[in-house]
N, C-alpha and C positions, 0 to 999 in steps of 0.2 A: 817356829821362831817368830818371824815377823808376821803381821796380819796377813791372812790368806784371803785373797779375793777370788771368788769362784765365778768362772764364766764358762758356759756350755758352748763351745765353739764348733763341735762336730755337727755337721748339718744332717741330722737324723730325721727331722720331722717338719719338712717344709712343703709337703704336698697338701697344702691347705686350700680351701675354697669356701665360699659362703655357705655351701651345703654341708660342710664337715660337722657343724653343730647338730645336724639332724641325722644324716645318713652315713657319716664317715667317722664317728668317734672311734678311738683306738680300742675301746672295749664296750661295744653295744650291749653285750650280754649283761655286764654288771650294771649298765645304765637301766636296762629293762628290769633287772632285779630291784634296783633302787626305786623304780616307779611303782612296783607292786608291793613293796615293803611298807611297814608302818613307820611313822616319823621317828619314834624312839630307836627303832632298829637302824634306820638310815643314819641317825646321829651317832650311835655307838659304832657302827661300821666305819663311818668317816673318821671318827676320832682314833680308832684303832689303826686305820690306814695312815693317818698323819703321824701317829706314834712310830709306826714301822719305818716310814720314810725318814723321820727325824733321826731315828737310831742308825739307819743305814748311812745317811749323809754325815752324821756326827762321827760315825766310825771312821770314815775316810779322813776327816779332819783330825780325829784323835790320833790315828797312826802316824800322820805326818808330824804332828807336834811331839808324839812319843819318840820319833826318831831323833829330833833335836834334843829332847830331854835325856835320853839314854846316852847319847854321845857326849853331851855336856857333863853328865855325872861321871862318865868313864874318864873324861879328861880332867876331872877335879874342879869343875866350874860350879859355883853356887847358883842353884836355880831358885828364884824367889817366887815365881808364879808359873802355874801350868793351867791354861784356860782353853776350853772349847767354847767359842763365842767370845764376844768382846764385852768387857765390863766397864764401858764408858758411861759417864753420867748422862741421863736423858731427862730433860725438863721441858714441859710445854706449859708456859704461863706459870700459874701457881702449882701445877701438878708435877711432882717429881717421881719418876719411875725408879724401881730398884735397879741397881747396877748388875746384880747377879740373880740367877734362879736358885742358887745354892752354892755354898763353898765350905771348905774345911781346911785346916792346917795339919800337916803331918811332917814332923821334923822341921826343916827350915823352909819348906815349900808350901805355898798356898795353892790348893786345887779348887777349881770352880767351873761353873757353867755361866757364861756371860749372857746378858739379856739380848744382845744383838747377834743373831745367828748367821753372820757373814764370814765366818772363818774361825781362827783360833790363834793362840800365841804362847810362846814360852819366854818368860822374862828372866834373863840372866843378869847377874851382878855386872855392872859396867856396860850394859847394852840396852839401848832403848831406841825404837824406831820413831818415836814421837820427836820431831826436831825441837820442840819446845823443851824437852827434858834431856836432850843429848848432852848439852854443856853441863848441866847439873849432875848428870850421871858420871860424866868424865871427871869432874872434881871429886865426887864422892869416893872414887876408888884410889885416888892418889894418896900416898902415905909419906910421912916423914918420921923416921925413927919409930916406925910401928904405929903411929897415930895418923889419923886423917889430917891432911894439910889443907885447911880451909882458907888460909890467907895467902900462903906462898905458892899454891899450885899454879895460879895464873902467871906469876912472875917466872916460874920455871918454864911454862909453856912459851912465854914471850922470848926468853933467852935461849930456847932450844936446849936447856940443861937436862940431863938425865932425870927421869922421874920414876920413883919406885911405885909400882902398882900393887894393889891387893892381889896376892898370888892366886886367889880363888876367883878373880874377876875374869870375864871373857877376854878383854884386851891383853891380859897378862900372858895368855897362852901363845904358843908358837903359831906361825901362819898355818902350818899344816894341821895342827889341832883345830884351829878355828875353821879351816876349810872342811874338815871332817864334820864338825858340828853343824855348819851351815848346810852341807849337802846331804846330811843324814835324813832329813825330812823327805826330800825327793826320793832318795834311795828306798826308804820305807814304803812310799807310795808305789814305786815300781814293783817292789817285791810283793806287797799285799795285793796289788792289781792282778798280778799273775796268780796269786793264791785264790783270789775271789773267782777268777775265771776257771781255774782248775776245779774248785769246789762245785761250780755250776755244771761243769762237764761230768763230774762224778755223779751229780744228781740227775742230769739230763737237761740239756738246753733246748727249749722249744724254738723253732724258727720257721719262717716262711721260705721254702726252697725257691731258688732262682729259676722258676719255670714260667714260660710265657703264657699268661692268661689271655691277653689280647694286646693290641697295639692302639695307641692314641691316634684318632683320625688326623691325618695331615702331618704327623710327626715323622722323624727320621726312620724309625722302624717300620712305619706304615709305607713310606716311600720305597723302602728296600724290599717290601713284600714278605716280611717276616710273619710266619703263621703261628697261631696259638698251639700250645702243646710242646714246644721245643724246650729243652733243658739247657740253660746257659752254663757252659763249662769253662769259659774264660772271658775276662773283660779287663782291658787295660793291663795292669801288672798282676792281676789275680788269675790264677789258673787252678781249678779244682774240679775233679770229675764228679764227685758225689755229694759233697756237703757245702756247696756255694750258697750262701744266704742271700735272699733277695735284697735285704738292707745293705749288705756289703757291696753287692753289685751296683745298686743305685748310688751309693756314696762314691764308689770308684768312678762311675760315669760322671757324676756331678763335678768331682774334683778334677778329673782329666779334662772335661769339657770347659770348666771355668779357667783352668790353667792355660789351655791352648784352644780357644774357641774355634779356631779355623782348622785345627788338625783333627782328622777322623780318629775315632776310638775303635780299636779292633774288638769285635764281639764274636765269640765262637758259640754256636748253638747246636746242640745234638738232637737229631731227629732219628726215627727208626732207620732211615736210609743212609745215615752218616752225619758227620759234623759239617755244618755250613759256616763259613767265615764271612763276616760283614765288616766293612769299613764305614762307620756311621759318624757323621758330623753332628754334634749335639745341637739342640735348639733351645733357645731361651723361652721361658714361660712368661707371657706378658703380665699376668696378674701376680706373679711372685718374683720380684726383682732379685737377680743373683742366681736363681735356680736354672740349671741346664739339665736336659734329659734327652733320652732317645725315644721315649714314649712307649714303654713296656709296663703292663700292669701284671700283678700277681694272679694266680689261678685259684679258683674255688673248688670245692668238692661237689659230690652229688647228694650231699646230706643236708637236711634242713636243720636250723638251730634247735637245740634242746629246750630253750626257753620259749614258751608260747608267745611272749610279748615281742619276740624278735623274729617271728616267722615271716612277716611281710611288711612292706612299706605302708604307711598310713594312706588311706584313700585309694588303694589299688584293688584290682580285681582279685588278686591273691589274698588280700586281707578279708575279702568278703566270702571266700570259698574255704580257706584252710581253717581247721579247728585245733583246739588244744591237743587232741589225740594225734595230730600229725607232727607234733614237735619231736624232733630227733629222727624223723623218718628218712629213709634213703629212697631216692627216685631210682627205680629199677627198669622203667620203660617209659616211652613217650609215644602216644598214639599207637600203642600195641607193639612198638619196636623195642626189643630188649636193649638196655644200655650196656655197652661194652664193659666187661670187667665188673659187673654189678656184684656187690658183696665185699668189694675191696675199698677200704676207706681212703687209700692212697691211689686213687683211680684217675690218672691224668687223662688217658684216652677217653674214658667214659664221661668225664667232666666236659671235655671239648665237644664231644658228640652231643651231649645234652644241651649245653648253652648255645651251640650253633643251631640246633633244631629249633629252640625257642625263638631265637632271633629271626630265623628264616621264615617261620610261620606266623609272622607278626599280625596278619589280618585274619587268622583262623583260630578257632577254639583248639586247645591242646588238652589231651587227657594224659595225666601223669599216673603211672603205677607206683604205689608207695609200699615199702616194707617198713612197718612201724617197729619201734624198739621192743614191743611185746611179742614180736614175731608174726603178727597178723598182717594181711595184705589189704590194700584199699586202693580205690581209684578216685581221683578228683579231676574235674574238668574246669579249666580256666578259660573264660571267654576272652576275646581280644580286648586290649586296653585302649579305649578311645583316645585319640589325640585331642588335647584341649588347647584351644586358641581363642583370642579375643575377637572372633568373627572375621578375621582377615587372613590373607596370605602375605608372607614377607619375601621380598625379592632375594634370590641368591646373589652373593657377591662374586668376585673373581675367583677362578681356580687357583688354589695355592699349592697343591701337591698332586703328583701323579705317581702311581705305583709302577716301579720299574718292570717293564715288560708286560704291563697290564693292557686291557683293551683300549683305554683312552690314549695311552702313550703310543701304542702301535697304530691307532687310527689317526694320529696327528694332532690331538688336543695339546694345547700349550698352557703353561702356567701364565695366568693373566687373562685368559679367555673368560668371558662372562656368559653363563648359560641363560638364554632368553626364551627357549621353547623346547619341549620334549614331544616328539611325534606330532609336531604341528600345534600343540597346545601351549599358548603363551601364559596361561594362568597357572604358574608353578609357584609353589611355596617351598622355601628353602628347607623347612623342617619336616614337611610331610612327604617330600619327594622320595626319600629312601623307602618308605613303606609302600608308596605307589608302584615302585619298580621291583618290589620284593618277589613278585610272582611272574614277572615278565621273562620269558625265555627266548622269544624271537628277537631279531635285531632291533635296536632302538636308534631313532634318528634324533640327534641333538642339533639344535640351532644355537650357534655361538656368536658373540660379538667380539671381534678381535681388533684391538687398538693397534694402529700402525705407528703411532707416535704420541707424544704427550706435550702439552703446553702447561708447565707448572704442574698442577694436580688434575687437569682436565684432559680426558682422552680426546684425541683428534684423529681425523681420517680413519674412522672405525669401519671395519669390514664385516659383513654378515656371512658366515660360512655354515655349511651343513656337513655333519659327519655321522656316518652310520657305524655302529659297533654292536657286537654280540656280547651279552652279559656272561660272566663266568659263574661257576657254582659259588654259593655263599660260603664265606669262611669266618665271618665276624661272630664273636661270642659275647659282645656287649653292645650297648647302644651306640649308634653312629655319630653321636654329638660329642665334640671336644668342648666341654663347657668353659674351660679356662681360657681358650683362645678363640672362641666363637667360630668353630669350624665344624662342618658337616661332611661326612664321607658317603659317597656312593660306591660302596666297596665292590659291587659286582661289575662296575664300570672302571674301577681303578682310578678314581679321582676324588679329590676333596676340595671344597670351596669355602670361602668366608661367608658367614651370614651377615645380613644387614638388618637394620631396623626400619627399612623403608617399606611402606605398605604397597604391595603390588596389585592387590585386588581385594574387594570385599566379598565374602562368601554369600552366595545367593540366599541362604537360609538365615543370614545374620543381620538383615536390614534393620530389624527392630531391637537388636541387642548391642549395636555399636554405633558410635558417631564418628568413627575413623573413616578416612577417605583415601583413595589411591593417591600416592605421592606424599602422604604424611610420613615424617621421620620421627619415630618414637625416641624421646629423650629421657623420660622418667615415668615410672609407674608406681602409684600408691594403691594399696589393696584395701578393700572394704569387705569384711567377711559377712556371709549371710546371717542375719539376725544379730550381727555384732559380736558373735561368739568365735573366739580364736580356735582354730583347729587343734586337735590334740597333739599333733606332731610339732606344733610351735609352742606348746605349753611347757616344754622342758626348760629348766633354767639355762641350759647350754645354748638355747635358741633365743634368748631374750634380746640380744643385739640384732639378730636377724629379724625378729618380729617387729622391733622398732623401725628397722630399715624399711620393711614392707609397709608399715603404717604411715610413715612420714614421706616415703617416696624413694624407690630404688632408682637412683640416677646412674645410668650406664657409664661404666668406666672400666679400666683395666682390672681394678680390684673387684668390681661388681659387674661382671660381664652379663650381657643380655642372655646368652645361652644358659647360664646358671639359673637365671630366673625362669626361663622356659622349662628347664628340667624340674624345677621346684613346683611350678604351678600345675604340672601333670597330676599332682597329689592334692590339689586344693578342692574344697567342696564345690559341687555344681552351683552355677549361678553366682559365683564370687564376682563382685563388681570391682571395676578398676577406674581410677582417675588417671588418665594418660596425658602427660605433657608432651606435645608434639611441635615440630617445626612445620608450619603450613604457610605456604606463600610468603616465606621469609619472615614469618611472625611466630612467636611462641604462644601457643594457646593450650588450654586444658579442655579435654573432651572425656566423655564417659564411654565405657565398654564393659561387656560382661564376658566372662570366660564360659565357653560352651564346648560341648563335645562335637567334634567334626565327624565327617564320614570316613576319615582316615584313622589309622591306628598307630599306637606307640609301641616300641619294641619291649620296653620294660613293663612287665605285668606286676611288679612289686615283689617277686619271689626273692628271698634271701637264702644264701647257702653259706655253710661254714667254710672259711678259708682253708686251703690245703696247708696243713702244718705238720712238720716232722720234728723228731726229737733226736738231738745229737748226744749220745751217751758214750762216755769213755769206758773202755773195757778193762782198764787197769789204772792204778795210781800214776804210773809212769806215762801212760798215754794222756791222762788228764793234765799232767804237768806240761807235756808237750803241746797239747791243744791250748792250754791256758797261756803259755808263752807265745804261741803263734797269734792268738787273739789279741793279747796285750801289745805285741809288736805292730799288729795291723791298726789298732786304735791309736797307738802312739804316732804312727806314720800319718794317719788321717788328721790328727790334731796338728802335727807339724805342718803338713801341707796346707791345711785350711788357714792356719795362722799366716802362712806365707801369702795366701791369696788375699787375706784381709790387709796385710801390710802393703802389698802392691796395688791395692784398690781393685783387684779383679773380682773379689767377692763383696757383696753388699753388706754394709754394717748392720742392716736389718736382720741378718742371719745370726747375730750374736744374742745370746740370752743370758740373763742374770739369775739371781737366786730364786725368783718366782718361777722362771722356766725350769730350773733345775728341780725344784720341789714338785712342779706339775708333772714333768716327765718321770721323775722318780716314782710318783704316785701311780702313774699309768703302768710302769714296769712292775711295781709291787703288786698291782692287781693281777698281773699275768703270772705271778708265782715267784718263789724264792730264786730259781735259776735266772729268771729275767732280771730280777733286782740285782743279783750278784754280777751279771754282765754289765748292767748299768753302772754299778760301783767300780767295775774295772775301767770303764770309759771315764768316769769321774776322777778316778785315781790318776789316769794318764793326763787328763786335763790339769789337775792340780799340780802334778809333777812338772809339767812343761811350763805352765803359766807362772809358777813360783820361781822358776829358774830363768825367767826372762831377765836380761841385764838392766833392770829398773831399780834404782835406789828405793829402799824400804822393803823390797822383796828379797828372797834368798839369792836370786841371781845378781842383784845389785851388790849385796855383801860380797859375793864371790868375785865380782869385778874389782871391788876395792882391795880385796885380799890378794888377787892376782897382781894388781898394780904394786902392792906392798912387797910381794915376793920378788918382783922384777927390779924395783927401785931400791929395795933394801931398807925402806922406811915407810911408815904409815902415810896414807893420804892425809893432807892437811885437814884438821878437824873442822875448821870453818867451811872449807869446800865441801866436805862430807855432809855437813848440816844443810848447806844450801842445796846440794844435789838431792839429798833426802827429802827436803821440803818440796822440791819440784816433783820428785817421784810420788810423794804422797798426794799432791794436788792432781797429778796425772791419773793416779789410781782412783781417787775419789770421783774425778770427772768421768772416767771409764765406767765406774760402778753406777754412777747416776745415769749415764747413757744406757747401760744394760738394763737397769730397772725401768727406765722410760720405755725401752723396747718391750719389756715384759708387760707393763701396764697397757701399752698400746695393743698388745695381742689379746688381752682379756676380753 
């Protein structure tokens, strides 16, 4: 009916970071395929993708407007136009763009595709949401003795005299008929949303199961001692034993945490020994305003990607060792020890065992036994990945988190303590410390600085204490750095601390490679590549902004944390030079440094594994409809709750996306297959239904508000007041759309 403004309000994709462009794309396999394909193939593939996305989104808009159209026809209203997209005139200087991409007339109705793809509309006789046309339209349908009354209509309106309306006009219909016409678009979206989801379940919906792959260093799940491998069976208001999706779990946690940030979220996790229940208070992510989480990541398999270009991270030891023949291979042993459950693609226990062993043997070569897709067996040996630093060690910050019941908590370590020495050695680096302690089994003596009080932001009356504790067995399955929050975990000690950018010491072998000095505080780093040649991992179009940031200077902030740069430069070429802006003796100065491999090692050797993915297939049409209805209700609830968070200011406006975001997400889902696209269309249908029914003049909800008032009062709302409110509604919607598009552009 009225113009449809599309806003993607459900928070599905906000785990972003500066590294996403390189290592965290939603579909790295397709990106790799694009890199290896010819330019014509890439162009054709992209055009076909855009076409499918346009068809999918257009279908959602089409069925919404079809609902208005069919109801109007059933009630005897003359429909003058049926458009997907808006056919408004567009002119830039002397250039005038076409209003439509195509149109035709059938009977009394003009059908067309508007040039502006921001929604659609059904134009009925006597109804126009353009405030400039409302008065003209009102006069057009007034009749006198069967003829249009062009002169006396205004007098009739002024004298409140009865006016005869064209019987086929929208205003001539009863309130209940008009309500039916107005609400039918939303009803159609709700129905087709269920049908989209049901069709997806008949086909088979791929999903990431809510299985704990690892916990984020310092996060709520880390503090609770949650271990990898557990299956989440309940969170917030969702309880499901077998088919809980990771995205649904994450969304429920985010919404629960944002709604009541001080209230814990109940999370039930099933392990072989039974279900463990946790009460976890969500934590904010500094670099992503509005996002709250408990810090659980999804799990991978023991299988390498089938595309050779996706086997390993650029610049890693894995890239140097693995060959194309290893693509798609399953890891069946590590250092001669068979992987639990080898041969099973859905092998949670084996994945945990493998990843834990890789992390625990950080400073040692590892030999992986592979079973290749052709049935042959092979072994590959990966040397340790050297830790790369600019010739210095950086001081650890204060302890931010303790694992409940862990060695540090039991030994008396407190949040806020600052680690200054380990086993009497005061030259400790925040990032290399986890690998230094990886092989230590005997008790470890920590020297801590504990502040007794504060004066503003300066610690006073500090006390040096020594605590001895015994490390536990390693449990981590991923790197110990939380790059978004600048936190490093010493998992075997059960503590996590903030990192700093303060130089603690200069490495003895780096005197000729760095001008940094102890006490320097790093503020910004610009990168100069060896020979001026950009590394291949930054040559991708998706990494253009990141490449520019590195070239002009990565200034440390919540959006660009230092820990993210640290993880990134582990993959830089040897002898990459840096221009480092530091605070030295209360002055900002620029110094030079080179990235060099240290005598310590990094946990991530660059291996990539396929994510654990399952498929939810309905066994019958009836079950598919039930699953579709449940999925639609869940998405509807998510959109409702998130809108409530936006209205109350609890969720950041930066989490709202407009048409560019919708198109981008739809493209990502389309790449994942038809079922994923159908599920996205279900989400979009629920968004469209709710947003169009908001009580804003110019939207369907605004019309329903006017009609409800008319039904209660027994007379229509004053036309001039309707025009004024509609004008205000249009301006509000245009402002909202402009803001959403601005958000979209800012994310590009």
